[in-house]
C-alpha positions as CSV (number, residue, x, y, z in Angstrom):
1,X,0.0,0.0,0.0
2,X,2.8,2.4,0.8
3,X,4.4,2.0,-2.7
4,X,1.3,3.3,-4.6
5,X,2.1,7.0,-3.9
6,X,5.7,6.4,-4.8
7,X,4.6,4.9,-8.2
8,X,2.3,7.8,-8.8
9,X,5.1,10.3,-7.9
10,X,7.5,8.6,-10.3
11,X,4.9,8.6,-13.1
12,X,4.2,12.3,-12.6
13,X,7.9,13.2,-12.6
14,X,8.5,11.0,-15.7
15,X,5.6,12.7,-17.5
16,X,6.9,16.1,-16.5
17,X,10.5,15.4,-17.7
18,X,9.3,13.8,-20.9
19,X,7.0,16.7,-21.7
20,X,9.6,19.3,-20.9
21,X,12.2,17.5,-23.1
22,X,9.8,17.3,-26.0
23,X,9.1,21.0,-25.7
24,X,12.9,21.7,-25.8
25,X,13.4,19.4,-28.8
26,X,10.6,21.2,-30.7
27,X,12.0,24.6,-29.8
28,X,15.4,23.5,-31.0
29,X,13.9,22.0,-34.2
30,X,12.2,25.4,-34.8
31,X,15.5,27.2,-34.3
32,X,17.2,24.8,-36.7
33,X,14.5,25.4,-39.3
34,X,15.0,29.1,-39.1
35,X,18.7,28.7,-39.6
36,X,18.1,26.6,-42.7
37,X,16.2,29.6,-44.1
38,X,19.2,31.8,-43.1
39,X,21.6,29.6,-45.0
40,X,19.6,29.8,-48.2
41,X,19.0,33.6,-47.8
42,X,22.8,34.1,-47.4
43,X,23.4,32.2,-50.6
44,X,20.8,34.4,-52.3
45,X,22.3,37.6,-50.9
46,X,25.7,36.5,-52.3
47,X,24.4,35.8,-55.8
48,X,22.5,39.1,-56.2
49,X,25.6,41.4,-56.4
50,X,27.1,39.1,-59.0
51,X,24.0,39.3,-61.1
52,X,23.7,43.1,-60.7
53,X,27.3,43.5,-61.7
54,X,26.9,41.4,-64.9
55,X,23.8,43.1,-66.1
56,X,24.5,46.8,-65.1
57,X,26.6,47.5,-68.2
58,X,23.9,46.3,-70.5
59,X,21.1,48.0,-68.7
60,X,22.1,51.6,-68.7
61,X,18.5,52.8,-69.0
62,X,17.3,50.5,-66.2
63,X,19.4,51.8,-63.3
64,X,16.2,52.3,-61.2
65,X,15.5,48.6,-61.4
66,X,19.0,47.7,-60.3
67,X,18.8,50.2,-57.5
68,X,15.6,48.7,-56.2
69,X,17.2,45.2,-56.2
70,X,20.2,46.5,-54.2
71,X,18.0,48.4,-51.8
72,X,15.7,45.4,-51.2
73,X,18.8,43.2,-50.6
74,X,20.1,45.6,-48.0
75,X,16.7,45.8,-46.3
76,X,16.5,42.0,-46.3
77,X,20.0,41.6,-44.8
78,X,19.1,44.1,-42.0
79,X,15.7,42.7,-41.2
80,X,15.1,41.5,-37.6
81,X,12.4,39.1,-36.5
82,X,10.2,36.7,-38.5
83,X,7.6,39.2,-39.7
84,X,10.2,41.9,-40.7
85,X,12.3,39.2,-42.4
86,X,9.3,37.9,-44.3
87,X,8.3,41.3,-45.5
88,X,11.8,42.2,-46.6
89,X,12.2,38.9,-48.4
90,X,9.0,39.4,-50.2
91,X,10.1,42.8,-51.4
92,X,13.4,41.3,-52.6
93,X,11.6,38.6,-54.5
94,X,9.4,41.2,-56.2
95,X,12.4,43.3,-57.2
96,X,14.2,40.2,-58.6
97,X,11.1,39.4,-60.6
98,X,11.2,42.9,-62.1
99,X,14.9,42.5,-62.9
100,X,14.3,39.2,-64.6
101,X,11.4,40.8,-66.6
102,X,13.7,43.6,-67.7
103,X,16.4,41.1,-68.7
104,X,13.9,39.5,-71.1
105,X,13.9,42.8,-73.1
106,X,17.6,42.7,-73.8
107,X,18.4,39.8,-76.2
108,X,22.2,40.1,-75.9
109,X,21.8,40.0,-72.1
110,X,19.4,37.1,-72.2
111,X,22.0,35.2,-74.3
112,X,24.9,36.0,-72.0
113,X,26.0,32.7,-70.3
114,X,26.9,34.4,-67.0
115,X,23.5,35.9,-66.7
116,X,21.8,32.6,-67.6
117,X,24.0,30.8,-65.1
118,X,23.2,33.3,-62.3
119,X,19.5,33.3,-63.1
120,X,19.6,29.5,-62.9
121,X,21.4,29.6,-59.5
122,X,19.0,32.2,-58.1
123,X,16.0,30.1,-59.3
124,X,17.4,27.0,-57.6
125,X,18.1,29.1,-54.5
126,X,14.5,30.4,-54.5
127,X,13.2,26.8,-54.6
128,X,15.4,25.9,-51.6
129,X,14.2,29.0,-49.8
130,X,10.6,27.9,-50.5
131,X,11.3,24.4,-49.1
132,X,13.1,25.8,-46.0
133,X,10.1,28.2,-45.4
134,X,7.7,25.3,-45.6
135,X,9.8,23.2,-43.2
136,X,10.0,26.2,-40.8
137,X,6.2,26.7,-40.9
138,X,5.6,23.0,-40.3
139,X,7.9,23.2,-37.3
140,X,6.1,26.3,-36.0
141,X,2.8,24.5,-36.3
142,X,4.0,21.4,-34.4
143,X,5.7,23.6,-31.7
144,X,2.7,25.9,-31.3
145,X,0.2,23.0,-31.2
146,X,2.3,21.3,-28.5
147,X,2.7,24.4,-26.3
148,X,-1.0,25.2,-26.6
149,X,-2.4,21.7,-26.0
150,X,-3.5,20.3,-22.6
151,X,-1.6,19.1,-20.6
152,X,1.7,20.2,-22.1
153,X,0.5,23.8,-22.0
154,X,1.0,23.8,-18.2
155,X,4.7,23.0,-18.5
156,X,5.0,25.4,-21.4
157,X,3.6,28.3,-19.4
158,X,5.6,27.5,-16.3
159,X,8.9,27.5,-18.4
160,X,7.9,30.4,-20.7
161,X,7.7,28.6,-24.0
162,X,6.1,31.3,-26.3
163,X,4.3,30.7,-29.6
164,X,6.3,31.4,-32.7
165,X,5.3,33.3,-35.8
166,X,4.9,31.8,-39.2
167,X,7.0,33.0,-42.2
168,X,4.2,34.4,-44.3
169,X,4.1,35.5,-47.8
170,X,3.1,39.1,-48.2
171,X,0.0,40.3,-50.1
172,X,2.1,41.3,-53.2
173,X,3.3,37.7,-53.5
174,X,-0.2,36.2,-53.1
175,X,-1.6,38.2,-56.1
176,X,-1.7,36.2,-59.3
177,X,0.5,37.8,-62.0
178,X,-1.3,38.9,-65.2
179,X,-0.1,37.3,-68.4
180,X,-0.6,39.3,-71.5
181,X,0.1,37.0,-74.4
182,X,-1.1,39.2,-77.3
């Protein structure tokens, strides 16, 4: 009879430790997912100056487009926090789309092997960023669900596990581009 409270106490402690460790694992997974986005963004930031350098001589009349790309890159590098980073990245994506659209108007630039190679690398990097964002958002959902569900929410609140923000696409990215094929 005296051993029943001991077994209950051991079970409660085991549950507490298991739940706390799961929360820590999920928080670390979330941090890792964010760092995976950072790795791909760094690659993107490194490719952009090379692309701008290659196309600037051809695009003497399009300096405003190049300036927007450089400005958006600087804003993205300096962004702090998930929401600010997402907004800055969306602006950078839009400025790169504009640059690629302008490149299409310059046949000699479009035919340049360096430009084609850099565009291909940036496209591949954009795909990797997309997958990293998806993994991050999946990690956020799992983490947030766990810290908000009973009974793990008790331990989460005691140890100050806070909900994380999703990496969301901005409204400008959500709009469908118009295709004029006339």
